[in-house]
C-alpha positions as CSV (number, residue, x, y, z in Angstrom):
1,X,12.5,31.9,-46.6
2,X,10.6,29.9,-44.0
3,X,11.7,29.9,-40.4
4,X,11.8,26.8,-38.2
5,X,11.8,26.4,-34.4
6,X,13.6,23.3,-33.2
7,X,14.6,21.3,-30.1
8,X,17.7,19.2,-30.2
9,X,20.2,17.6,-27.9
10,X,23.9,18.0,-27.9
11,X,26.6,15.3,-27.3
12,X,26.2,15.7,-23.5
13,X,22.5,15.2,-23.6
14,X,21.7,18.8,-22.9
15,X,18.5,20.1,-24.6
16,X,19.0,23.0,-27.0
17,X,16.2,25.1,-28.5
18,X,16.5,27.7,-31.3
19,X,15.4,28.8,-34.7
20,X,16.9,28.8,-38.2
21,X,16.0,29.8,-41.7
22,X,15.9,27.1,-44.4
23,X,14.3,26.5,-47.8
24,X,12.2,23.5,-46.4
25,X,11.8,21.4,-43.4
26,X,13.9,18.6,-45.0
27,X,16.7,21.2,-45.5
28,X,16.4,22.3,-41.9
29,X,16.6,18.7,-40.7
30,X,19.8,18.2,-42.8
31,X,21.4,21.3,-41.3
32,X,20.5,20.3,-37.7
33,X,21.6,16.7,-38.1
34,X,25.1,17.9,-39.0
35,X,25.2,20.0,-35.9
36,X,23.4,18.0,-33.2
37,X,23.4,14.2,-32.7
38,X,19.7,14.0,-31.9
39,X,16.8,16.1,-33.1
40,X,13.8,16.1,-30.8
41,X,11.3,18.2,-32.8
42,X,11.1,20.8,-35.6
43,X,8.2,22.9,-36.8
44,X,7.7,25.9,-39.2
45,X,6.9,29.1,-37.4
46,X,3.2,29.9,-37.7
47,X,2.4,26.2,-38.3
48,X,3.5,24.8,-35.0
49,X,1.3,22.1,-33.6
50,X,1.7,19.1,-31.5
51,X,2.3,16.2,-33.9
52,X,0.5,13.0,-33.4
53,X,2.1,9.7,-34.3
54,X,0.4,9.6,-37.6
55,X,1.7,13.1,-38.4
56,X,5.3,11.9,-37.8
57,X,6.8,10.8,-41.1
58,X,9.4,8.8,-39.3
59,X,6.9,6.9,-37.2
60,X,6.0,3.3,-38.0
61,X,2.5,3.1,-39.6
62,X,-0.2,1.7,-37.3
63,X,-2.4,0.5,-40.1
64,X,-1.8,-1.1,-43.4
65,X,-1.9,1.4,-46.3
66,X,-5.2,1.4,-48.2
67,X,-7.1,-0.3,-45.3
68,X,-9.1,1.2,-42.5
69,X,-8.0,0.7,-39.0
70,X,-9.2,-2.6,-37.8
71,X,-11.2,-2.7,-34.6
72,X,-9.4,-4.0,-31.5
73,X,-9.7,-7.7,-31.3
74,X,-9.1,-9.8,-28.2
75,X,-5.3,-9.8,-28.9
76,X,-5.2,-6.0,-29.1
77,X,-7.3,-5.2,-26.0
78,X,-5.1,-4.5,-23.0
79,X,-6.8,-6.4,-20.1
80,X,-5.1,-5.3,-16.9
81,X,-5.2,-8.6,-15.0
82,X,-3.9,-10.6,-18.1
83,X,-1.3,-8.1,-19.1
84,X,2.2,-8.3,-17.5
85,X,3.2,-5.2,-15.6
86,X,6.5,-6.2,-14.1
87,X,9.9,-7.1,-15.5
88,X,12.2,-9.9,-14.3
89,X,15.3,-8.7,-12.4
90,X,17.7,-10.4,-14.9
91,X,16.1,-8.5,-17.9
92,X,16.1,-5.2,-15.9
93,X,19.8,-5.6,-14.9
94,X,20.7,-6.3,-18.5
95,X,18.9,-3.1,-19.7
96,X,20.5,-1.1,-16.9
97,X,24.0,-2.3,-17.8
98,X,23.5,-1.7,-21.6
99,X,22.2,1.9,-20.9
100,X,25.3,2.6,-18.8
101,X,27.5,1.4,-21.6
102,X,25.8,3.6,-24.2
103,X,25.9,6.7,-21.9
104,X,29.6,6.0,-21.1
105,X,30.3,5.7,-24.9
106,X,29.0,9.3,-25.3
107,X,25.5,8.7,-26.5
108,X,22.8,11.1,-25.3
109,X,20.3,9.6,-22.9
110,X,17.3,9.8,-25.2
111,X,19.2,8.3,-28.1
112,X,20.5,5.5,-25.9
113,X,16.9,4.7,-24.7
114,X,15.7,4.7,-28.3
115,X,18.4,2.2,-29.3
116,X,17.5,-0.1,-26.4
117,X,13.7,0.2,-27.1
118,X,14.3,-1.0,-30.7
119,X,16.3,-4.1,-29.7
120,X,14.3,-5.0,-26.5
121,X,12.4,-8.3,-26.8
122,X,10.5,-8.0,-23.6
123,X,7.3,-6.2,-24.6
124,X,6.6,-4.7,-21.1
125,X,10.0,-3.2,-20.9
126,X,9.9,-2.1,-24.5
127,X,6.6,-0.2,-23.9
128,X,8.0,1.3,-20.7
129,X,11.2,2.5,-22.4
130,X,9.2,4.2,-25.1
131,X,7.2,6.0,-22.5
132,X,10.5,7.0,-20.8
133,X,11.6,8.6,-24.0
134,X,8.4,10.5,-24.4
135,X,8.6,11.8,-20.8
136,X,12.3,12.9,-21.2
137,X,11.5,14.6,-24.5
138,X,8.6,16.3,-22.8
139,X,11.0,18.0,-20.3
140,X,11.1,15.5,-17.4
141,X,14.3,14.3,-15.9
142,X,15.2,10.6,-16.3
143,X,14.5,10.0,-12.6
144,X,11.1,11.7,-12.8
145,X,10.3,9.5,-15.8
146,X,11.4,6.4,-14.0
147,X,9.2,7.3,-11.0
148,X,6.1,7.1,-13.2
149,X,6.6,3.3,-13.4
150,X,7.0,2.1,-9.8
151,X,6.1,-1.5,-10.6
152,X,9.3,-1.8,-12.7
153,X,11.6,0.8,-11.2
154,X,11.5,0.8,-7.4
155,X,12.4,3.7,-5.1
156,X,16.0,2.4,-4.8
157,X,16.4,2.6,-8.6
158,X,14.8,6.0,-8.9
159,X,16.8,7.6,-6.1
160,X,20.1,6.2,-7.3
161,X,19.4,7.6,-10.8
162,X,18.4,10.9,-9.3
163,X,21.7,11.0,-7.3
164,X,23.6,10.1,-10.5
165,X,21.9,12.9,-12.4
166,X,22.8,15.4,-9.7
167,X,26.4,14.3,-9.6
168,X,26.9,14.0,-13.4
169,X,27.8,10.3,-13.0
170,X,24.7,8.6,-14.3
171,X,26.7,5.9,-16.1
172,X,28.7,5.0,-13.0
173,X,25.4,4.8,-10.9
174,X,23.8,2.6,-13.6
175,X,26.7,0.2,-13.4
176,X,26.4,0.0,-9.6
177,X,22.7,-0.6,-10.0
178,X,23.2,-3.4,-12.5
179,X,25.8,-5.0,-10.1
180,X,23.4,-4.7,-7.2
181,X,20.5,-6.3,-9.1
182,X,22.7,-9.2,-10.3
183,X,24.1,-9.9,-6.8
184,X,20.6,-9.7,-5.2
185,X,19.2,-12.1,-7.8
186,X,22.1,-14.5,-7.3
187,X,21.3,-14.7,-3.5
188,X,17.6,-15.1,-4.2
189,X,18.3,-18.0,-6.7
190,X,20.5,-19.7,-4.1
191,X,17.8,-19.5,-1.4
192,X,15.2,-20.8,-3.8
193,X,17.4,-23.7,-4.9
194,X,17.9,-24.6,-1.2
195,X,14.1,-24.7,-0.8
196,X,13.3,-26.8,-3.9
197,X,14.5,-30.1,-2.4
198,X,12.6,-30.1,0.9
199,X,9.4,-28.8,-0.8
200,X,9.5,-31.5,-3.4
201,X,10.1,-34.2,-0.8
202,X,7.4,-32.8,1.4
203,X,4.9,-32.9,-1.4
204,X,5.9,-36.5,-2.3
205,X,5.5,-37.5,1.4
206,X,2.1,-35.9,1.6
207,X,1.1,-37.7,-1.7
208,X,2.3,-41.1,-0.3
209,X,0.6,-40.5,3.0
210,X,-2.8,-39.6,1.3
211,X,-2.5,-42.7,-0.9
212,X,-1.8,-45.0,2.0
213,X,-4.5,-43.5,4.2
214,X,-7.3,-43.5,1.5
215,X,-6.5,-46.8,-0.4
216,X,-4.3,-49.2,1.5
217,X,-5.3,-48.8,5.2
218,X,-9.0,-49.3,4.5
219,X,-8.2,-52.7,2.9
220,X,-6.2,-53.7,6.0
221,X,-9.2,-52.6,8.1
222,X,-11.4,-55.0,6.2
223,X,-8.9,-57.8,6.7
224,X,-8.7,-57.2,10.5
225,X,-12.4,-57.2,10.7
226,X,-12.7,-60.6,9.0
227,X,-9.8,-62.1,10.9
228,X,-10.5,-60.9,14.4
229,X,-14.3,-60.7,14.2
230,X,-14.3,-58.4,17.2
231,X,-12.8,-61.0,19.5
232,X,-9.4,-59.2,20.0
233,X,-8.7,-55.6,20.4
234,X,-6.3,-53.9,18.0
235,X,-3.1,-52.2,19.3
236,X,-3.4,-48.5,20.2
237,X,-1.1,-47.5,17.3
238,X,-3.2,-49.4,14.8
239,X,-6.4,-47.8,16.1
240,X,-4.8,-44.4,15.9
241,X,-3.7,-44.8,12.3
242,X,-7.1,-46.2,11.3
243,X,-8.8,-43.3,12.9
244,X,-6.7,-40.8,10.9
245,X,-7.4,-42.8,7.8
246,X,-11.1,-42.7,8.4
247,X,-11.0,-38.9,9.0
248,X,-9.0,-38.3,5.8
249,X,-11.2,-40.7,3.7
250,X,-14.6,-39.7,5.0
251,X,-14.0,-36.1,5.9
252,X,-11.7,-35.1,3.0
253,X,-13.5,-31.9,2.2
254,X,-13.5,-30.9,5.9
255,X,-9.7,-31.6,6.2
256,X,-9.1,-29.6,2.9
257,X,-11.2,-26.7,4.2
258,X,-9.3,-26.6,7.5
259,X,-6.0,-26.6,5.7
260,X,-7.2,-23.9,3.3
261,X,-8.5,-21.8,6.2
262,X,-5.1,-22.0,8.0
263,X,-3.3,-20.9,4.8
264,X,-5.7,-18.0,4.2
265,X,-5.5,-17.0,7.9
266,X,-1.7,-16.9,7.6
267,X,-1.9,-14.9,4.3
268,X,-4.4,-12.3,5.9
269,X,-2.2,-12.2,9.0
270,X,0.8,-11.4,6.8
271,X,-1.0,-8.4,5.3
272,X,-1.4,-6.7,8.7
273,X,1.5,-4.9,10.4
274,X,1.5,-6.9,13.7
275,X,0.9,-10.2,11.9
276,X,3.7,-9.6,9.4
277,X,6.1,-8.6,12.3
278,X,5.3,-11.9,14.1
279,X,5.7,-14.0,11.0
280,X,9.0,-12.4,10.1
281,X,10.2,-12.7,13.7
282,X,9.4,-16.4,13.5
283,X,11.3,-16.7,10.3
284,X,14.4,-15.1,11.9
285,X,14.2,-17.3,15.0
286,X,13.2,-20.6,13.4
287,X,15.8,-23.4,14.1
288,X,16.7,-24.5,10.5
289,X,15.9,-21.6,8.2
290,X,16.3,-18.7,10.7
291,X,20.1,-18.3,10.4
292,X,19.9,-18.3,6.6
293,X,17.1,-15.7,6.6
294,X,19.1,-13.5,9.0
295,X,22.2,-13.7,6.8
296,X,20.2,-12.9,3.6
297,X,18.6,-9.9,5.4
298,X,21.9,-8.5,6.6
299,X,23.5,-9.0,3.2
300,X,20.6,-7.1,1.5
301,X,20.7,-4.3,4.1
302,X,24.5,-3.8,3.7
303,X,24.6,-4.0,-0.1
304,X,21.6,-1.7,-0.5
305,X,22.7,1.0,2.0
306,X,26.3,0.9,0.7
307,X,25.3,1.2,-2.9
308,X,22.9,4.1,-2.1
309,X,25.5,6.1,0.0
310,X,28.3,5.4,-2.6
311,X,26.0,6.8,-5.3
312,X,25.5,10.1,-3.4
313,X,22.1,9.5,-1.9
314,X,21.8,11.3,1.5
315,X,22.0,9.0,4.5
316,X,18.5,9.6,5.8
317,X,16.9,9.1,2.4
318,X,19.1,6.0,1.9
319,X,17.9,4.5,5.3
320,X,14.3,5.2,4.3
321,X,14.7,3.3,1.0
322,X,16.6,0.4,2.7
323,X,13.7,0.2,5.3
324,X,11.2,-0.2,2.5
325,X,13.2,-2.8,0.6
326,X,14.4,-4.8,3.7
327,X,12.0,-7.7,3.0
328,X,11.6,-8.5,6.7
329,X,9.5,-6.4,9.1
330,X,11.8,-7.0,12.1
331,X,14.9,-5.8,10.2
332,X,12.8,-2.9,8.8
333,X,11.8,-1.9,12.3
334,X,15.5,-1.9,13.4
335,X,16.4,0.2,10.4
336,X,13.6,2.6,11.2
337,X,15.1,3.1,14.7
338,X,18.5,3.8,13.1
339,X,16.8,6.3,10.8
340,X,15.1,8.1,13.7
341,X,18.4,8.2,15.7
342,X,20.4,9.6,12.8
343,X,17.7,12.2,12.3
344,X,18.3,13.3,15.9
345,X,22.0,13.6,15.3
346,X,23.2,10.2,16.6
347,X,25.6,7.9,14.8
348,X,24.4,4.8,12.9
349,X,26.3,2.3,15.1
350,X,24.5,3.1,18.4
351,X,20.9,2.3,17.4
352,X,22.2,-0.5,15.2
353,X,23.7,-2.2,18.2
354,X,20.7,-1.5,20.4
355,X,18.4,-3.3,17.9
356,X,19.9,-6.7,18.7
357,X,19.1,-7.8,15.1
358,X,22.6,-7.3,13.7
359,X,25.5,-9.4,15.0
360,X,28.5,-7.8,16.9
361,X,30.8,-8.2,13.9
362,X,28.5,-6.1,11.7
363,X,28.1,-3.4,14.3
364,X,31.9,-3.3,14.8
365,X,32.6,-3.0,11.0
366,X,30.0,-0.2,10.7
367,X,31.6,1.6,13.7
368,X,35.0,1.4,12.0
369,X,33.5,2.6,8.7
370,X,31.9,5.7,10.4
371,X,35.1,6.6,12.2
372,X,37.3,6.3,9.1
373,X,34.7,8.0,6.7
374,X,34.6,4.8,4.6
375,X,31.1,3.6,5.5
376,X,30.1,2.7,2.0
377,X,33.2,0.6,1.4
378,X,32.7,-1.1,4.8
379,X,29.1,-1.9,4.1
380,X,30.1,-3.5,0.8
381,X,32.7,-5.6,2.6
382,X,30.0,-6.7,5.1
383,X,27.7,-7.6,2.1
384,X,30.5,-9.6,0.5
385,X,31.2,-11.5,3.8
386,X,27.5,-12.3,4.4
387,X,26.9,-13.3,0.8
388,X,29.7,-15.8,1.1
389,X,28.1,-17.0,4.4
390,X,24.8,-17.4,2.5
391,X,26.6,-19.6,0.0
392,X,28.0,-21.8,2.8
393,X,24.7,-21.8,4.7
394,X,22.8,-22.9,1.6
395,X,25.2,-25.8,1.0
396,X,25.1,-26.8,4.7
397,X,21.3,-26.6,4.7
398,X,20.9,-28.7,1.6
399,X,23.3,-31.3,3.2
400,X,21.3,-31.2,6.4
401,X,17.8,-31.4,4.9
402,X,18.5,-34.5,2.9
403,X,18.9,-36.9,5.9
404,X,16.2,-35.0,7.8
405,X,13.6,-35.5,5.0
406,X,14.7,-39.2,4.5
407,X,14.3,-39.8,8.3
408,X,10.9,-38.0,8.1
409,X,9.7,-40.2,5.3
410,X,11.0,-43.3,7.0
411,X,9.2,-42.5,10.3
412,X,5.9,-41.7,8.5
413,X,5.9,-44.8,6.3
414,X,7.5,-47.0,9.0
415,X,4.8,-46.0,11.5
416,X,2.1,-47.0,9.1
417,X,3.7,-50.3,8.2
418,X,4.2,-51.2,11.9
419,X,0.7,-50.2,12.7
420,X,-0.7,-52.4,9.9
421,X,1.5,-55.5,10.3
422,X,1.6,-55.6,14.1
423,X,-2.0,-57.0,14.4
424,X,-1.2,-59.5,11.6
425,X,1.9,-60.8,13.4
426,X,-0.2,-61.0,16.6
427,X,-2.9,-63.0,14.8
428,X,-0.4,-65.4,13.2
429,X,1.4,-65.9,16.5
430,X,-1.9,-66.7,18.2
431,X,-2.9,-69.1,15.4
432,X,0.5,-70.8,15.7
433,X,0.1,-71.2,19.4
434,X,-3.4,-72.6,19.0
435,X,-2.3,-75.1,16.4
436,X,0.6,-76.2,18.5
437,X,-1.7,-76.6,21.5
């Protein structure tokens, strides 16, 4: 009777290896299916070899029977710069929550991943989950498999999963991860929605300004030339507007090149460490958007650090992850000081207060959390408070920007109108006086 070596997983997801005697491979599979919920591999002793996809009778065929494999066409070639490599936060949070539900229901990890891979519509995530299954079946832990795809699963995700594996609470950690991702996306959407209105109005204002400067003002310039014939000097405001119009009309490419150069310079500056620090410092201290940026940064810091510590990630490792995901170089530098201080044996609250980045209320709540041993809960409360403040700040900012942008448009258009009609009124007044005399 043939003997078969097998690898399977029990109900808790633990890998089991062994051997059994059976009349055939099909009979061995039937026996093992009744004992284990998931069979990883099986091979007859003496005929063991690594099976390829085409050797697997359960794998989907890659070619149509009776036809040779077609050469890769344009649609089949994976071109890196045209192929998506990331997954939207909403899709990833849905996947995370579904995986947590399956594991909580008692399904082994590999089987749960296989279920999600079959139903996943996003092709990038589908391919990635398939690779995760292959890595886990090959002996890697789930966190190690996730670490192989850093563009989709960041360090926060990987380390939280690693902590969940170590503590045997992977489903709980995945739920926390899904909650964290959903809250982070909610804040991001609110900030983006607050930016839409001023950006749209600004583009409309620029479009109107370019139209007036290139088409309307030159016509007025011809009219003034015919009416005044060089006998009277135009007002200073009119001369200024006409000069700007001539520059935009005659030197459009130069103006465009200067604007493009400024944008490129800012982009390059943002890629350097000192430049990024200066830009992020300006964002935090800007009069209109600064307070909102600061509140978003504090909410992200508190939520991330609280989630990591509550999931069992060591404080130093958690601070390192928070530093890398801060999203602002100034806040990241402050977190780095906290990390170094904690490494030397100090408390979190002392360097946090010395950084001058976090408000006194945050420092006080962290202090209370450290003293009472409830730092994760206190950080979550801080995150809740500042997320509510972000909601209020977004509403206030939207209300404030509407009149500001209206006044801005009125000043720009009004200045041009006054500059163009002032000489006309002057000419008409002069003509009326001459006729009356």
